[in-house]
N, C-alpha and C positions, 0 to 999 in steps of 0.2 A: 746305425743312423743314430744321433744323436739328437736327444730331444728331451727340454725340459720348459718348463711354464714357469713365469717368473712370477714367483708369492711376494717379494719386497725389492725395493730397490735403493740403495744406500752413495750419498757421496764424501768419499774421504780425501779432507782435503792433502794434495800434494802426490797421491796416488792415483785415484781414478775412480770409476764409478763400480758398485758390485752389485750385481743380484743375485740375489738369494733365490734358492724353489728345490724340491727334489726331481734328481735325475729321472725321469717317466721311460729312456729307452739310450743303447750305449752307452758309448765312454770317452770323453771328452779329457785333452792335455794341455799343459801352458804351450801357447802358441798354434791350436788350433785354430781357424776359422770357426766363426757363425754366422749366423742371418738372425736379424731379429726381426719377425713376423715377414718371411721370404725377404727382405733387404737387401743391400748391399753388404758381404762381410767385412765381419767385425774381429779382431785379434783377441782372444783370451789371453792374458798377461799373466795369469794369477788364479790357482784354485785354491779355496780353502775349507776346511771342514773342522768343525767345531774349535775354532781360531787356531789352529794350525794347518801349517802351509803342507799340500801333499800334491802327489807327482802326476793325480788321474781322477775323475768322476765314473762310477759306475751307477749304473739303474738302482736305485731304492736307496739312494745316498742321498742328504740333506748337505746343499753345496753353498757355496758363495764365489762366485766367479768375477774377476777380477778386470775390468776393460779399462784402458787410460787413453784410447782413444774419441769415447762417446761423451757427451752432456748426460745428463742426469735426466733432462726433457725430453730423449731419445727412448727413454726405455719406463714402461709403466707395471705396474701389478697387473696380471692376465698377458704381456705377450711372452711369446711360443718362440723357445731358439730352437735353433736346429744348426746340423752341421752344413757347411757352405756348400751348397750342391744339394740337398736333399730334401728340400721345401716340395710338395707337392706330392710327395710319392706315397706310394699306400702302403699300409701297414695292416697287416695278414696276423690275427693273433689266435 
């Protein structure tokens, strides 16, 4: 189950919105869908780590997630991104 808390949000002209943060749990790949605070699904169009495009984001990594279908105003610092369908599940550590 993917989970990441947003640390910062950027809008890149002609590319989309990028949410940065540390992946807390799970794995995410480009093309996967996520929910913002349990909302409707949003497709992740790209993942970057230290200005390099990568094939996946895993727990413990600091990444940027590119989303073309949302506006910057729809995403804020502190928002929680989860894999679609995993919002509201209990995590036992």
